[in-house]
C-alpha positions in Angstrom: -76.7 71.6 43.6 -73.7 72.0 45.9 -71.0 74.3 44.6 -67.3 73.7 45.3 -65.4 76.5 46.9 -62.6 76.2 44.4 -62.6 79.1 41.9 -60.2 80.3 39.3 -59.9 83.7 37.7 -60.9 84.1 34.1 -60.2 86.7 31.5 -63.5 87.7 30.0 -63.6 89.2 26.5 -66.1 92.1 25.9 -69.4 90.3 26.5 -72.4 90.6 24.3 -75.3 92.8 25.4 -77.7 89.9 25.9 -75.2 87.4 27.3 -76.6 84.4 29.0 -75.3 81.7 31.3 -73.3 78.8 29.8 -73.2 75.6 31.9 -71.1 72.5 31.6 -70.8 69.4 33.7 -67.7 70.6 35.4 -67.9 74.4 35.5 -70.3 77.3 35.2 -69.2 80.4 33.3 -71.4 83.2 34.4 -72.0 86.7 33.0 -71.5 89.2 34.3 -68.5 88.2 36.4 -64.9 87.3 36.4 -64.8 83.8 37.9 -65.3 80.2 36.9 -67.0 78.3 39.6 -66.4 74.5 39.5 -69.5 72.6 40.5 -68.3 69.5 42.4 -71.7 67.8 42.5 -72.0 67.7 38.7 -68.7 66.1 37.6 -67.8 65.2 34.0 -68.5 61.8 32.5 -65.5 59.6 32.5 -66.0 56.8 30.1 -63.3 54.5 31.5 -61.5 57.5 32.7 -62.3 59.8 29.8 -64.3 63.0 30.5 -66.8 64.8 28.4 -65.4 66.3 25.1 -63.9 69.8 25.1 -64.4 72.9 23.0 -61.7 75.2 21.8 -62.5 78.7 23.2 -60.9 81.9 21.8 -57.4 81.9 22.9 -56.8 78.2 22.7 -58.3 77.1 26.1 -59.9 73.6 26.1 -63.0 73.3 28.1 -65.6 70.5 28.6 -68.9 70.9 26.9 -72.5 70.5 28.1 -74.4 67.3 27.1 -77.8 67.6 25.7 -79.8 67.7 22.4 -79.8 71.4 21.9 -77.4 73.5 20.0 -75.8 73.5 16.6 -74.6 70.4 14.7 -77.6 68.4 16.0 -77.6 66.1 12.9 -73.9 65.4 13.2 -74.2 64.7 16.9 -77.0 62.2 16.3 -75.0 60.5 13.6 -72.0 60.3 15.9 -74.1 58.9 18.7 -75.6 56.0 16.8 -72.5 55.3 14.7 -70.5 55.2 17.9 -72.9 52.9 19.8 -73.1 50.6 16.7 -69.4 50.4 16.3 -69.0 49.8 20.1 -71.2 46.7 19.7 -69.2 45.5 16.7 -65.9 46.0 18.5 -67.3 43.9 21.4 -68.2 41.2 19.0 -64.7 41.2 17.6 -63.3 40.7 21.1 -65.7 37.8 21.6 -64.5 36.1 18.4 -60.9 36.7 19.4 -61.4 34.6 22.5 -58.4 36.2 24.2 -60.2 38.1 26.9 -63.1 40.6 27.1 -63.5 44.1 28.4 -64.7 44.1 32.1 -68.5 44.4 31.7 -68.6 42.0 28.8 -66.8 39.4 31.0 -69.9 39.6 33.1 -72.3 39.6 30.1 -70.5 36.6 28.7 -70.7 34.7 32.0 -74.4 35.4 32.4 -74.9 34.4 28.8 -73.3 31.0 29.6 -75.5 30.6 32.6 -78.8 31.6 31.1 -78.5 30.5 27.5 -79.4 34.0 26.3 -77.2 35.7 23.7 -74.6 38.1 25.0 -76.3 41.0 23.3 -79.6 40.3 25.1 -77.8 39.9 28.4 -76.0 43.3 27.8 -79.4 44.9 27.2 -80.9 43.4 30.4 -77.9 44.3 32.5 -77.9 47.8 31.1 -81.6 48.2 32.0 -81.0 46.9 35.6 -78.0 49.3 36.0 -80.2 52.1 34.8 -82.7 51.4 37.5 -79.8 51.8 40.0 -79.6 55.4 38.9 -82.9 56.2 40.7 -81.6 56.1 44.3 -78.4 58.0 43.4 -80.4 60.6 41.5 -78.7 60.3 38.1 -80.7 61.6 35.1 -80.4 59.7 31.8 -80.1 61.3 28.4 -80.9 60.1 24.9 -77.4 58.6 24.7 -78.0 56.7 28.0 -81.2 55.0 26.8 -79.8 54.4 23.3 -76.7 52.8 24.8 -78.8 50.1 26.5 -80.3 48.8 23.3 -78.1 49.7 20.4 -74.9 48.2 21.7 -76.5 44.8 22.5 -78.3 44.6 19.2 -75.2 45.6 17.2 -73.2 43.0 19.1 -75.6 40.2 18.4 -75.8 41.3 14.7 -72.1 41.3 14.3 -71.6 37.9 16.0 -74.1 36.5 13.6 -72.0 37.6 10.7 -68.5 37.0 12.1 -67.3 33.4 11.8 -65.3 31.7 14.5 -61.6 31.2 14.0 -59.0 29.1 15.6 -55.9 30.5 13.9 -53.9 32.5 16.6 -52.8 35.1 14.1 -56.4 35.9 13.1 -57.4 36.0 16.8 -54.7 38.5 17.6 -55.7 40.6 14.7 -59.4 40.5 15.9 -58.2 41.5 19.4 -56.2 44.5 18.2 -58.9 45.6 15.7 -61.6 45.3 18.4 -59.7 47.4 21.0 -58.9 50.2 18.5 -62.4 50.2 17.1 -63.8 50.3 20.7 -61.6 53.4 21.4 -62.9 55.0 18.2 -66.5 54.2 19.1 -66.1 55.6 22.6 -64.8 58.8 21.2 -67.6 59.1 18.7 -70.5 58.6 21.1 -69.1 60.6 24.0 -68.2 63.5 21.7 -71.9 63.6 20.7 -72.7 64.8 24.2 -76.1 63.0 24.7 -75.3 61.6 28.2 -73.2 58.8 29.6 -73.9 55.1 29.3 -75.7 53.4 32.2 -72.6 51.8 33.6 -70.5 55.0 33.4 -73.4 56.9 35.0 -73.5 54.4 37.8 -69.8 55.0 38.4 -70.1 58.8 38.5 -73.3 58.6 40.6 -71.6 56.5 43.2 -68.7 58.8 43.2 -71.0 61.7 43.9 -73.1 59.9 46.5 -70.1 58.4 48.5 -67.5 61.1 48.1 -65.0 58.5 47.0 -62.7 59.2 44.1 -63.8 58.2 40.6 -60.6 56.1 40.3 -61.5 54.1 43.4 -65.2 53.7 42.5 -64.3 52.6 39.0 -61.7 50.1 40.2 -64.0 48.5 42.8 -66.9 48.2 40.3 -64.8 46.7 37.5 -63.0 44.3 39.8 -66.3 43.1 41.1 -67.7 42.8 37.6 -64.7 40.9 36.2 -64.5 38.6 39.2 -68.3 37.7 39.0 -68.1 37.2 35.2 -65.1 35.0 35.5 -66.7 32.8 38.1 -69.7 32.5 35.8 -67.5 31.4 32.8 -66.7 34.8 31.2 -63.4 35.1 29.2 -60.6 36.8 31.1 -57.1 36.9 29.5 -54.4 39.0 27.9 -57.1 40.9 25.9 -58.7 42.1 29.2 -55.4 43.5 30.4 -54.5 45.0 27.0 -58.0 46.6 26.9 -57.6 48.1 30.3 -54.2 49.8 29.6 -55.0 51.0 26.1 -58.6 52.1 26.0 -58.0 55.4 27.9 -55.4 56.8 25.6 -57.3 55.6 22.5 -60.6 57.1 23.6 -59.0 60.4 24.6 -57.4 60.6 21.1 -60.6 59.9 19.2 -62.6 62.1 21.6 -60.5 65.1 20.6 -60.7 64.1 17.0 -64.5 63.9 16.9 -65.3 66.7 19.3 -68.2 68.8 17.9 -67.4 72.5 17.9 -69.7 74.8 19.8 -69.8 78.6 19.8 -68.3 80.3 22.9 -68.1 83.9 23.9 -65.3 83.8 26.5 -61.6 83.3 26.7 -61.0 81.5 30.0 -57.6 80.8 31.5 -58.5 77.8 33.6 -56.2 76.7 36.4 -54.9 73.1 36.3 -56.8 72.2 39.4 -60.1 71.6 37.7 -62.1 68.7 39.3 -61.5 65.1 38.2 -59.8 66.0 34.9 -62.7 68.1 33.5 -60.3 69.6 31.0 -58.5 67.5 28.5 -54.9 68.6 28.1 -53.6 69.1 24.6 
């Protein structure tokens, strides 16, 4: 693992006798010592620009938390993970029924669905599995949330579409669009805050960022433009909903991520400088 040279001073409270190392995707707090070393090769997971959830450390500092199945609140985290993924699929189904434009990856899924005759949920599963295979050459490691994302979202989307009737009334379609976007932000906050690893598409983005050295913003933009353009050419729905989703999902997901963040015990009071890599710290 390559360590960045950027370091910041940290105020350490009296440490316990048997203190151990605490690691997170963006920084490594080490005992004994007085520095926080930012690890540039292991950046936080931005779900459409949103990093891993934060924990409140003594003194009010917000720091990103480590993904993984260990630790306290395991039951709550599992519930959050699968509730979030299920609601994500339901929110995508609402956007399909609104017929006013889809989120970027579902534009591609819808286009492939039109081409192949498969349901959009099945296409989502297949595309997720293919994207997951692309993690191999860029050395990304999936977590429970990564694998669950591939299957749960697609199944939930098809299930919701089977229950939701089509509608032609514009007022109803607008309501479905707004509800779908808000629910998508809530679902994103839920499953990211569970800290079981990024989805396959987000992991591809961060992996390419790490492999190429390009900024996350540039990699994300190029990926999503290519995905939307390909999906549109195949018959996917692009419209006002696509634009509204793009400008609102970041603030929504950040709000819900803070709301659903699972508390973790911490032993330090760290004063982190504002230059942490790629927005590893969510500002209050």
